[in-house]
Wavefront OBJ file of the C-alpha trace (Angstrom):
o trace
v 137.066 77.630 65.902
v 134.088 78.416 68.138
v 132.283 75.389 69.533
v 128.495 75.435 69.121
v 127.780 72.252 71.056
v 129.942 72.395 74.173
v 128.389 71.783 77.563
v 127.408 75.066 79.269
v 129.924 76.114 81.899
v 129.046 76.993 85.469
v 131.431 78.797 87.811
v 130.502 78.550 91.494
v 132.008 81.210 93.760
v 131.995 80.629 97.502
v 133.922 81.592 100.641
v 132.279 78.643 102.440
v 132.941 75.078 101.303
v 133.746 71.714 102.893
v 135.621 70.340 104.684
v 134.761 73.320 106.898
v 131.393 72.480 108.527
v 128.330 74.677 108.250
v 125.006 75.137 106.514
v 126.256 77.270 103.615
v 129.144 74.858 103.085
v 126.777 71.907 102.869
v 124.334 73.759 100.623
v 127.065 74.801 98.206
v 128.546 71.312 97.995
v 125.218 69.590 97.432
v 124.201 72.059 94.723
v 127.568 71.929 92.944
v 127.575 68.129 92.897
v 123.853 67.794 92.208
v 123.271 69.974 89.149
v 123.444 68.167 85.806
v 123.921 69.314 82.220
v 126.643 71.773 83.199
v 130.438 71.711 83.241
v 130.855 72.874 86.843
v 133.888 74.415 88.483
v 134.025 75.657 92.073
v 136.287 78.431 93.299
v 136.654 78.383 97.089
v 139.056 79.496 99.773
v 141.873 77.235 100.910
v 141.095 75.599 104.249
v 142.813 72.952 106.394
v 142.091 69.532 104.942
v 140.846 70.940 101.632
v 143.338 69.083 99.434
v 142.367 65.642 100.714
v 138.657 66.499 100.640
v 138.836 67.693 97.034
v 140.842 64.646 95.996
v 138.110 62.309 97.256
v 135.431 63.847 95.051
v 134.790 64.205 91.349
v 134.082 67.927 91.490
v 136.526 70.355 89.863
v 137.578 72.677 92.694
v 140.109 75.494 92.551
v 141.322 76.832 95.890
v 142.423 80.376 96.684
v 145.236 80.698 99.196
v 144.563 83.569 101.545
v 145.954 83.807 105.072
v 143.228 83.770 107.704
v 144.898 86.738 109.381
v 143.905 88.891 106.403
v 140.296 89.106 107.640
v 138.223 90.796 104.955
v 141.294 90.693 102.749
v 140.504 87.016 102.133
v 137.351 88.119 100.298
v 139.401 90.527 98.184
v 141.669 87.625 97.261
v 138.651 85.431 96.457
v 137.133 88.041 94.152
v 140.411 88.733 92.361
v 141.003 85.032 91.808
v 137.424 84.599 90.589
v 137.840 87.132 87.814
v 141.096 85.504 86.701
v 139.524 82.040 86.815
v 136.557 83.240 84.768
v 138.806 84.582 82.033
v 140.309 81.108 81.702
v 137.168 79.047 82.211
v 134.751 81.296 80.231
v 131.583 80.445 82.178
v 128.100 80.851 80.730
v 126.646 81.448 84.189
v 128.121 82.343 87.580
v 126.559 81.049 90.797
v 127.602 83.298 93.680
v 126.830 81.543 96.960
v 127.440 84.567 99.212
v 127.200 88.316 98.747
v 130.939 88.680 99.419
v 131.521 87.100 95.988
v 129.069 89.423 94.225
v 131.681 92.005 93.080
v 133.468 89.317 91.074
v 130.176 87.982 89.696
v 129.261 91.485 88.521
v 132.657 91.978 86.833
v 132.419 88.575 85.149
v 128.989 89.433 83.808
v 130.171 92.759 82.434
v 133.391 91.415 80.905
v 132.257 88.019 79.638
v 128.479 88.182 79.476
v 128.023 85.352 81.965
v 124.647 85.558 83.694
v 124.644 85.811 87.507
v 122.595 83.788 89.988
v 123.094 85.123 93.507
v 122.249 83.258 96.745
v 121.040 85.021 99.902
v 120.903 83.391 103.335
v 120.037 85.821 106.172
v 122.759 87.114 108.484
v 124.836 88.603 105.678
v 121.925 90.885 104.787
v 122.020 92.649 108.141
v 125.788 92.416 108.401
v 126.503 93.787 104.918
v 123.423 95.764 103.838
v 125.137 97.844 101.142
v 126.844 94.835 99.600
v 123.565 92.919 99.776
v 121.781 95.695 97.898
v 124.578 95.694 95.307
v 124.360 91.931 94.894
v 120.563 91.967 94.550
v 120.680 94.803 92.022
v 123.356 93.224 89.807
v 122.109 89.627 89.761
v 119.947 88.224 86.980
v 118.322 85.971 89.551
v 118.305 86.256 93.336
v 117.772 82.996 95.239
v 116.497 83.294 98.819
v 116.681 80.225 101.061
v 113.362 81.073 102.758
v 110.424 83.453 102.577
v 111.936 85.168 105.620
v 115.159 85.785 103.693
v 113.160 87.055 100.705
v 111.588 89.611 103.027
v 115.018 90.715 104.217
v 116.063 91.314 100.604
v 112.946 93.392 100.012
v 113.765 95.457 103.109
v 116.955 96.688 101.401
v 114.749 98.576 98.951
v 116.099 96.679 95.944
v 113.743 94.686 93.733
v 115.772 91.919 92.027
v 115.231 91.247 88.335
v 113.985 87.794 89.377
v 113.506 86.340 92.834
v 113.240 82.613 93.533
v 112.721 81.061 96.958
v 114.518 77.715 97.005
v 115.095 76.111 100.414
v 118.134 74.054 101.344
v 117.794 70.298 101.151
v 118.431 67.326 103.373
v 120.255 64.012 103.123
v 117.565 61.402 103.649
v 118.639 58.529 105.929
v 119.160 55.233 104.150
v 118.138 53.095 107.129
v 114.680 52.888 108.700
v 113.880 55.351 111.463
v 114.227 53.986 114.984
v 110.847 53.927 116.735
v 111.076 56.441 119.554
v 109.604 56.413 123.018
v 109.158 52.622 123.103
v 111.834 51.602 125.625
v 110.429 49.242 128.241
v 112.384 50.530 131.235
v 113.653 54.038 131.954
v 117.212 54.305 133.129
v 118.393 57.204 135.265
v 122.152 56.809 135.052
v 123.776 60.186 134.610
v 125.525 60.867 131.271
v 129.182 61.759 131.391
v 130.765 64.537 129.390
v 131.822 63.206 126.004
v 129.698 60.057 126.333
v 128.879 58.388 123.052
v 125.482 57.043 122.055
v 125.067 53.264 122.456
v 125.283 51.530 119.107
v 123.554 48.168 119.513
v 119.867 47.563 120.181
v 120.330 46.074 123.652
v 122.326 49.078 124.770
v 119.730 51.400 123.267
v 117.024 49.750 125.343
v 119.055 50.297 128.495
v 119.699 53.932 127.636
v 118.054 56.959 129.204
v 114.454 57.036 128.073
v 113.889 60.772 127.518
v 116.587 62.392 125.415
v 116.623 65.905 123.989
v 119.090 66.737 121.229
v 120.437 69.998 119.884
v 123.027 70.426 117.112
v 124.736 73.725 116.339
v 128.119 75.339 116.573
v 128.527 77.024 119.953
v 129.408 80.298 118.335
v 126.222 82.338 117.914
v 124.139 83.097 120.998
v 120.968 83.422 118.930
v 120.917 79.624 118.521
v 119.231 79.556 121.914
v 121.378 77.169 123.951
v 121.030 79.440 126.978
v 117.235 79.415 126.841
v 117.259 75.657 126.269
v 119.332 75.085 129.424
v 116.964 77.247 131.465
v 114.039 75.344 129.984
v 115.688 72.033 130.874
v 115.524 72.894 134.571
v 111.749 73.287 134.196
v 111.384 70.121 132.136
v 113.065 68.064 134.873
v 110.269 68.971 137.263
v 107.916 66.869 135.116
v 110.372 64.490 133.420
v 113.090 63.773 135.998
v 115.047 61.322 133.830
v 115.426 63.698 130.886
v 118.858 64.451 129.514
v 120.111 66.893 126.917
v 122.774 66.031 124.363
v 124.573 69.047 122.887
v 126.499 68.446 119.650
v 128.745 71.232 118.440
v 131.690 73.216 119.737
v 132.777 76.807 119.848
v 133.738 79.746 122.064
v 130.420 79.734 123.965
v 130.922 76.236 125.342
v 132.535 77.297 128.622
v 129.801 79.825 129.386
v 127.103 77.277 128.574
v 128.691 74.622 130.783
v 128.801 77.114 133.636
v 125.166 78.067 133.011
v 124.160 74.389 133.106
v 125.856 74.082 136.480
v 124.235 77.250 137.794
v 120.801 75.985 136.709
v 121.377 72.681 138.510
v 121.241 70.613 135.307
v 124.962 70.042 134.730
v 124.753 66.291 135.317
v 121.830 66.027 132.870
v 123.708 67.642 129.975
v 126.313 65.999 127.758
v 128.424 68.447 125.771
v 129.881 66.188 123.084
v 131.675 68.869 121.090
v 132.235 68.347 117.381
v 131.454 64.759 116.375
v 131.660 62.660 113.230
v 128.749 62.528 110.815
v 128.183 58.920 111.853
v 127.907 59.761 115.545
v 125.620 62.710 114.824
v 123.347 60.453 112.766
v 123.232 57.893 115.568
v 121.963 60.571 117.919
v 119.427 61.709 115.325
v 118.109 58.148 115.254
v 118.147 57.760 119.030
v 116.924 61.015 120.609
v 113.270 61.694 121.354
v 112.961 65.413 120.579
v 115.150 67.878 118.689
v 115.254 71.385 120.132
v 116.916 74.548 118.862
v 114.984 77.659 119.935
v 116.789 80.110 117.655
v 115.805 83.721 118.173
v 116.388 86.971 116.331
v 119.735 88.488 117.382
v 120.064 91.958 118.856
v 123.191 92.820 116.863
v 121.510 93.680 113.561
v 122.005 90.222 112.107
v 119.034 88.172 110.991
v 119.460 84.848 112.764
v 118.354 81.563 111.248
v 117.941 81.900 107.478
v 116.364 78.453 107.280
v 117.902 75.829 109.543
v 118.955 72.685 107.692
v 119.297 70.881 111.020
v 115.521 71.071 111.537
v 115.089 69.113 108.305
v 117.787 66.638 109.329
v 115.950 65.904 112.553
v 112.632 65.618 110.728
v 114.130 63.272 108.144
v 115.012 60.909 110.993
v 111.441 60.996 112.278
v 112.116 63.292 115.223
v 109.625 65.980 116.340
v 111.130 69.455 116.534
v 110.826 72.402 118.910
v 111.948 75.664 117.308
v 111.513 79.414 117.640
v 108.533 80.987 115.907
v 110.725 83.469 114.035
v 113.040 83.628 111.033
v 113.688 80.774 108.669
v 112.279 78.204 111.096
v 108.836 79.302 109.903
v 109.687 77.642 106.575
v 111.668 74.721 107.965
v 109.123 73.551 110.572
v 105.395 73.106 109.968
v 103.878 74.167 113.281
v 101.656 71.482 114.763
v 102.477 69.155 111.885
v 106.195 68.349 112.104
v 107.017 70.207 115.298
v 106.073 72.986 117.673
v 107.025 76.649 117.198
v 107.290 78.699 120.387
v 108.564 82.014 121.704
v 112.336 81.350 121.640
v 113.033 83.952 124.329
v 110.732 82.325 126.902
v 112.192 79.313 128.769
v 108.726 78.380 130.068
v 107.265 78.269 126.551
v 110.169 76.112 125.381
v 109.842 73.847 128.416
v 106.087 73.413 127.955
v 106.587 72.294 124.354
v 109.313 69.842 125.350
v 107.269 68.416 128.210
v 104.281 67.994 125.914
v 106.273 65.982 123.389
v 108.079 63.899 126.005
v 104.893 62.934 127.837
v 102.531 62.628 124.858
v 104.318 59.890 122.935
v 101.539 59.539 120.376
v 101.783 63.234 119.494
v 105.566 62.939 119.240
v 105.282 59.923 116.948
v 102.681 61.643 114.776
v 104.821 64.762 114.344
v 107.891 62.621 113.726
v 106.183 60.590 111.008
v 104.851 63.739 109.345
v 108.300 65.309 109.522
v 109.932 62.324 107.845
v 107.329 62.396 105.082
v 107.687 66.154 104.566
v 111.477 65.872 104.459
v 111.212 63.730 101.335
v 110.169 66.844 99.440
v 113.448 68.491 100.470
v 115.767 65.746 99.217
v 118.929 67.300 97.833
v 118.283 65.777 94.420
v 115.000 67.698 94.191
v 116.503 70.954 95.448
v 119.484 70.676 93.082
v 117.065 70.089 90.190
v 115.288 73.346 91.018
v 118.570 75.265 91.040
v 119.620 73.504 87.842
v 116.441 74.727 86.134
v 117.269 78.312 87.102
v 120.867 77.989 85.880
v 119.973 76.449 82.517
v 117.301 79.079 82.021
v 119.987 81.737 82.423
v 122.278 79.920 79.995
v 119.523 80.061 77.387
v 119.230 83.820 77.882
v 122.934 84.503 77.527
v 124.132 86.595 74.611
v 125.669 83.876 72.393
v 128.102 86.284 70.795
v 129.624 87.722 73.957
v 132.602 86.272 75.726
v 132.305 82.766 74.258
v 135.182 80.374 74.673
v 136.237 77.783 72.129
l 1 2 3 4 5 6 7 8 9 10 11 12 13 14 15 16 17 18 19 20 21 22 23 24 25 26 27 28 29 30 31 32 33 34 35 36 37 38 39 40 41 42 43 44 45 46 47 48 49 50 51 52 53 54 55 56 57 58 59 60 61 62 63 64 65 66 67 68 69 70 71 72 73 74 75 76 77 78 79 80 81 82 83 84 85 86 87 88 89 90 91 92 93 94 95 96 97 98 99 100 101 102 103 104 105 106 107 108 109 110 111 112 113 114 115 116 117 118 119 120 121 122 123 124 125 126 127 128 129 130 131 132 133 134 135 136 137 138 139 140 141 142 143 144 145 146 147 148 149 150 151 152 153 154 155 156 157 158 159 160 161 162 163 164 165 166 167 168 169 170 171 172 173 174 175 176 177 178 179 180 181 182 183 184 185 186 187 188 189 190 191 192 193 194 195 196 197 198 199 200 201 202 203 204 205 206 207 208 209 210 211 212 213 214 215 216 217 218 219 220 221 222 223 224 225 226 227 228 229 230 231 232 233 234 235 236 237 238 239 240 241 242 243 244 245 246 247 248 249 250 251 252 253 254 255 256 257 258 259 260 261 262 263 264 265 266 267 268 269 270 271 272 273 274 275 276 277 278 279 280 281 282 283 284 285 286 287 288 289 290 291 292 293 294 295 296 297 298 299 300 301 302 303 304 305 306 307 308 309 310 311 312 313 314 315 316 317 318 319 320 321 322 323 324 325 326 327 328 329 330 331 332 333 334 335 336 337 338 339 340 341 342 343 344 345 346 347 348 349 350 351 352 353 354 355 356 357 358 359 360 361 362 363 364 365 366 367 368 369 370 371 372 373 374 375 376 377 378 379 380 381 382 383 384 385 386 387 388 389 390 391 392 393 394 395 396 397 398 399 400 401 402 403 404 405
């Protein structure tokens, strides 16, 4: 007997999901756990640590085993498993979090009548233009994470049936923001590689006064670590006690460490590698300025689709220096929550950093405005916006097609 009152079913398809770190992973998890009024199931790829991560949460997650050596074959396995899962689960709406899952979403829509909501980020549009055009054409709703990303979709020549711009969100800190720039005495002790941030107030007051922070995987050169290191050499001419804390690891680390040495700033840079969420948050509370001068890549990719980390820094009351391109234009309000500069120019980056380090009142004003603005990006609010889109699609679904019991 067909049920007329069952909770609408949502199938989330994603190649990127925790415990693997990353912006898309975080976005997908927060949306899947944050939407209400839907019976949600996530289909994701198997990753190391996935079983224990899934067991700790209340979300229904199905994992697809696909050897990492398969390369693009992993996406074939994900799509095949998605169609099989949909035939069992009978979703009312499919949320595809990456264009690589769009073939399955299109098949599910055709076979079962489930409406499709398709996410777009940025780099995948340049990397997979034909698949992006396919995904945009077949979706009932296209969701772009920024106005920049929306423009990239338009550049494919496809006009989606509906286009919504919904930014990523941010986890708001539960504890009060540490007041920055108020330490009584500067301290010029050199940081050591792998050094951890002091945890108690007395140690904080003895810490280095001027601290720059950047957080990103050391994988993509467009993140701007190289320009930041060159800028640091210029900053030290005006702020000798400045240090840079680099959180994140990846194949570029060795080259960046060598560049720091060549620029004469090696002793002023702490490469911490991958750290726990708790340690990252301690640095977000402690540092004076967040800097990530992301630029547009030269390889056809699109760079920063939004930049959740800019919001994370702002939420902790930290002023931001970012590139004046890409998704950062949405993530950072220039002159209000941070400073946008030419991300290819070390002098422009250095001038912005020096300005914020020396003008403490400006830094505090931007930090306070950033923390206030971040409240409008709380994950609960962002998930509610996505939920509205999903339920709207459920209401438009053909009630006689593909219904489960």
